[in-house]
N, C-alpha and C positions, 0 to 999 in steps of 0.2 A: 854764480851769484852776482847779482847787480848791486853795485855800491853807489849811493848818492854822491853828490859833489863833496860831501863832508862825512868823515867817520870820527865819532867822538868815543874815546875809550874810557870806560869806568874802571874802578879798582879790580873788579873780577876779570876784566879783559887784560889789564896790565899783569895780574898774577898769572893768568893762563899763558900769556905770551912769555913771561919770565920762566915758566915751567916748560916752555917749548911745546905747548899743546898744538897739535896739527891743525885743528879747526880754527883756532885763533890766529895762527900764523898764516893760514890760507886766506882768511878775511883781510888781514893787514896787507898781505902781498897783493891781493886783488885790488884793494883800494889804491895802493901806490901805483900799480900798473895802469889803473884807470885814470890816474892823474888827480885823484881825490885828495883833498886836504885832510890830514889826520891830526887830531888835536886831543890834548888831555886837559880837562879842567884842573886848575891848580889845587882845588880842594881834594882831588883824588890822590895827590902826592902825600897828603897827610895820612891817608889810609894805606899807602903802599910803601913809602920810603921809610926805612928804619935806621939807616946809617950804620949798619953792621956789615962785616965782611960777607956774611951769607946773603946779603941783600944785593950783591953785585948784579945778578941777572935783572932785577927790577930796575936798577940804575941804568943798565945798558939799554933797556927798552925805552925808558924815559928819555935818555939822550938820543937814541935813534929817531924817535918821533920828533922831539925838539920843538914842537909848537904847543903852546899852553894857552888856555882860556882863563884869563884873570876873573876873579869873582868881584862883582860890584855890589854896591848897596841895593841897586835895583834887582840884582839876582837874589839877594837875601830876602827882599820883600816878596818877590815872585815865588820863591821857594816856600815862604811862609804861607802864602795864599794857596799854593798847591797842597800843602800839608793840612791847611785848615779845611779843605774840601774833602779830605780822604781820612779814613780811620787808620792812620799809620804814623810812625814817627821817624821815618827814614830821611833825616835831615840832609845828609850828603847826597843821597839819590835825588832829592828834590832840587838841590843846588845844581847837580849835573844836568837835570832837565831844564832848569831855568837858564843856565849858561848856554846850553845848546840852542834853546829858543832865541835868546838874545842875539846870538851870533849867526842866525840864519837857518837853524835846524840841521837836519841830516839824520844819519843813523847813529844810534848809540849801541855799541857792542858791549854786552853785559853777561854776567853769569847770574844775574838776578832779574830776569825779564818780568816776573809778575808785578813786583813793586814799581818798576820803571814804566811798565805799560799802564798801570793805574795812574801814575803821575802824569804821563804824557797823553792820556786819553783826551780826545777832542782837539788835539793839536796836530793838524795835518802836515806840519813841517818837520815833525819828528817821527822816526820809525825806530822801533826797538828790535835789535838783532840779538838773538840768544846764542850763546856759545854751545 
């Protein structure tokens, strides 16, 4: 599987990695081996980090990736525009797409490809990769 120069992880990808799912681990390993930048939008932390002892695998993934995409006002506005054009209310998914777009695009690894594909439709810099 070919990985673009950037791999963006959404909450489904983080959870799959924390559960040690082979498909997710293979994609992450391939990205690192290809020298791709791997990043997590900060908003994804709100969906995945719970601060409990049983959350240790999630924290290990977050720490191992170590690169985060900050959310800006422009990302919020862009996400709002994306949602305004679609019959959905996936605010965090829209912010993930907006962050990926602002930072140069790439592939978004997700367990929710349908919503993300709708949000990224028409954006040639973003590819959605399903787990």
